[in-house]
N, C-alpha and C positions, 0 to 999 in steps of 0.2 A: 239344786237344780230340778232332780229326778225327783226327792223325796217329796217336796211342796209346793215348785211350780209346774211339775209333770206328775204330781202325787197325791199330796193330800189335799192341795189346794185346789186344783181343778176336781175332785173327786167330792170336796164338801160343796163349793158355788154348782156344782153338777145336778147334786140335791136337793140341796137347802133352794140354791137362786131359782132354777130353772124347775124343781120339782113344786115345789111352795109357793115362793114369793113369784115369780114370773108369773106362776098361772092365774093369781090374782090380777092382773091386768091385764091387757093387752100386750101379743109375742110384740106383734108389728111394733110397739109405740116403745117397746125398753130396746128395742135393735135399732129405732133412731135414734134412738136418745145415744146411744152408743156410737153409731157412725156419726154425727152430729156434734159431737163433744168435742170442747178444743182441748185437743192434748197437746198442746203449746210446740216449740221449735222441738225442744228436748226430749219429748216422746213419740214426735212425729214419724220417728222409723220404727216405732213397733209398734203405731196403733194394732188394738184387736179389729179380729176380722168380727162379722155377721153372726151371732148366735142361729144353729141351727134348729128348731123346734122338734125335728124328728128325730132328732141324736140324743143319747146319752150322754154328751159329751161336752164342751165346751169348744173343744176344736181351735185352739191357742198354741203356739207354740209357747217356749216357756219364759221369751222376754216379753211374747203380746200376754202371756196371763199374768206376769208380775205386773206390767202396764194397766191393765183392766181389773186386778184386785185390789189396787192402789188409788185408783181414779173412781171405784166400784160407788162406795160413799156419796161420792157426788153427785155421782151420774142419776142415782136411781134413790139417792136417801130419802128424797122430800114423796117419796109415793110409798115409805115404810112406817102408817101411821097406826094402823090393826095392833091389836094385842097377839095372835098368830102370827103375824109378818114379823115380831118385833121379837120373837121367841127364835126363830131361824135367823134372824137378824144377826143375833147377838153371837150365833157362833161365826160368822162371817170376823165380827168385830173382835174375836177373842184370834181368831185364825190372823188378822193383820197385827197384830200385838206382838203376837210370836216372830213372824216375821219382822216386822220392826229391829227387836232384838237380836236376831239372829244374821240381820243383815247389817250387824252393828262393827266395826273395827275395833272398838275400847271396850271392854267388860270390867265387871267389879264384880266381887263378889255377891252382895245383896243382886245386880240385875242376874247374876247364872241363879239366883235361889227364887227371882220370879219368873224367869222361862220354867225352871221347871213347875213351878204352880199353874203358870200358865197353860202349857201342854198339859197335865193331868186336869186340870177344871175342864179344857177346850176337849178330850175325851170321852170326858165323863158326861158332857152336853151330846157329845156326836152319839153315843149310845141311849141317851136319854129319848133323843128328835127320831132317831131309827135303831129302832131294838130288832128290830129282823136282818139289820147290815153289821155283819163283823169288821172289825176292824183290822185295817190291811199289813201288811208286815212295812211299808213307809211312814205310819202311824209310831207302829213300833220302835224305829229307830228315830224318831225323835225325839224321845224318853232319853237319847242315851245323848243329846247334842251338846248338856251342860258339860260333862264330865267329855269331852274329844275337846270342849272350847276351851277348857282345862289343862289339859295334855297339848296341844297342838296349836292354841291361838285360834284368832276368829275365824268361821266359819270360810270366809268370805274373799280368804287368802289361800283355799287351796281347792274350794267347789269346781265343778266340771263343764262348768259357762266356758271358761277360759279356754279349756281342752280340746271342747265342742267346737268354738270359735274361729282355733286354729286349724283345726278338722275342716273345718267350710272350706278356708282358704286350698286347702289342697284338693278338694274337690272340682270347685271350681276350674281350676288349673285343669286339670284331668281334662275338664268337660271342653276346654277354649283351646286347650294343644291337639286335641283329637288324635293323640299318638300314646298306641298302647304299646310299641312293640317291646319298651323299655321303660314303660312309663315310671318305673322307680327311679332310674336316676334322670329321668326328664325332670322328675318332679324335685330331685335333691338339686340338682344343678340350678336351678330358676329360683328356688325358694334361697339359697347361698346367695345368687346374687340382689336378690330381694330383702335379705337381711343387710347386707351391707350396704346397703343403696342408706336403709331404714337407723338403722344405726351411726352412720357419719352425720345423720341429720338431729339424733337426740340431743338435744338441749334440756337440761334440767331447768327450772324456776326460769324460764324463756318467757316473754312478752311480743306478740305477733302484734299488729296492727297494720288496717287497711285504711283508705281512703282520710292521711290526716290531715286537717284543718287547721290555721292559723288564723284565730280570731279574737277581738278583743275579747273581754269581761264584762263589759257591758252589754251585751248583746245574747249572754247567758239571759234565761226566762226568771233565773232571782242572782242576779249578779253579786247582792250584799254577801250574800251564806258564802258563794265561792270564792269572792275577795278573803273576808275571814278566817276562811278555812286554812288558804293559800297562807294567808301571812306567818303560819306556825310552820311553814315549810323553809327549810335551808334555801336562799337565792330570791325566796318572794316574800321575806319581810315587808318591803315597801311598797308592793303592789297596788295600784290602784284600779280605776274602771277603765283605764287608756292600757292597761297592761294587756300584753297580747299572749296567750298560752295555744300550744295546739290541745287539738279533742277530734274526737271522731265517734261512729254510731256504732262502734261493738271492738272487742277486742279479743285476745285468746292469752287464757295463762295456764298454762302447763295443760296444756290442749282443752280445756275448758272455755267456751263459749259467754262471753257475755253481752247482752244488749239492751238498749235502751230500754225500761219498764221492766226490765227480769226484778223478781225480789230473790232478792237474797239474805242470807242469815250472816252475821256479822258479829256478832257476841252473843253474851247470854247473861240474863238476870238469874238470879236467885230463885226465882220460880220459872220464867217462861225464857225462849230465846228470842234475841231482837233480830226483828225483820226492817229492811227498807227497802225500796224500791229506785234501779238507778234512774236518775235524772240528767245527770253529763257524765264526762269520761273528761279526768284533766290530766294530760302527758306532760311530766317536768320534767323528762329525760327518757333516753332510751330502755330502760330497763325500769324505768315506776311511771304506774298509772295509778291516779287517786281514781274513785269510786262518788262523787255527789250523790246522795241518798237522801230520799223523802223517809221521814221513818215513820215507821207502823207501831204503832201502841196497840199488843198484846190483849185481850181482854182475860180470854177461856179458852178453854180446849171444848170445841165440841166431839167427845167420842161418838155421836150415833152419826157426826159426817166424819169424824175421824180427822178432823184438821181443826188448826189454831183459828177463831175470829178477830179481826182486828179491824183497824179505823188508823185514817192517816192523822199524824199527828200535828197538831199548826204550831210547835215551837220549837221552828227552824229544822235544819237540817244536819246530817254528817255525814264522814266522809271515813272508806274505809280504803286500803292501799289494796 
């Protein structure tokens, strides 16, 4: 968090994006795109703030910086067309590749060797574009990431973001209680009460559903695909258009929220991941819900926009649990 989201990432975005790329366009236009961009429901809580033209810093919190750097290629990627802009844009793309690996939970030796290579290339590119600026200690810490991962496992399992989030709970609690006579005792008692309630309600692999409706399969937008898929499920081998099934508009599974029109990854091909758009929810019992997906055909990975380019397939649907 401190090395990348509040260190190297902020430093690079400040110097390359604001000092060079952003000055090629009207700063007001860039801010307008950042503010009006649709960050979706999942990133809406961490949407970045307006950039300050008079400051040498981005001025975002760690979660906001992580949100901004991930969405930045789509926000302003179409504006990066000149050769001068692309030189500095390459630095941001290298940083995104490093972040994608660092935030992973599974690693191989090949991935760790690639991480070392990307960090070396990133730092060399930084010195080439900004010869008057020295690399800061947080850049040096990045060089040891692969060694730390080999010794302790994924960095995301031990990063300080979780500790900062825990500390934020006590800060807010102290402000709300307005009791400073024995504040440590008050915080410990309130925290133990909160932890007891939360631990009682935690259930692994829990499916939560609201607003359940019971409708006939013929009322779905594509009933034939739903019938074909349901016949593969135990208890629904003889279902038809008049069969009733429970459905809803959103579910929570393992504290992840799924809604209609969300794009989910449900597998991997030899080259690209498999993506699909959620069309319907099929609830077969209290613990099982199937997602009826409209498959997306991945054409290629567009590095300039740092995203996959795909289109809807017309050969039917698929489902995942």
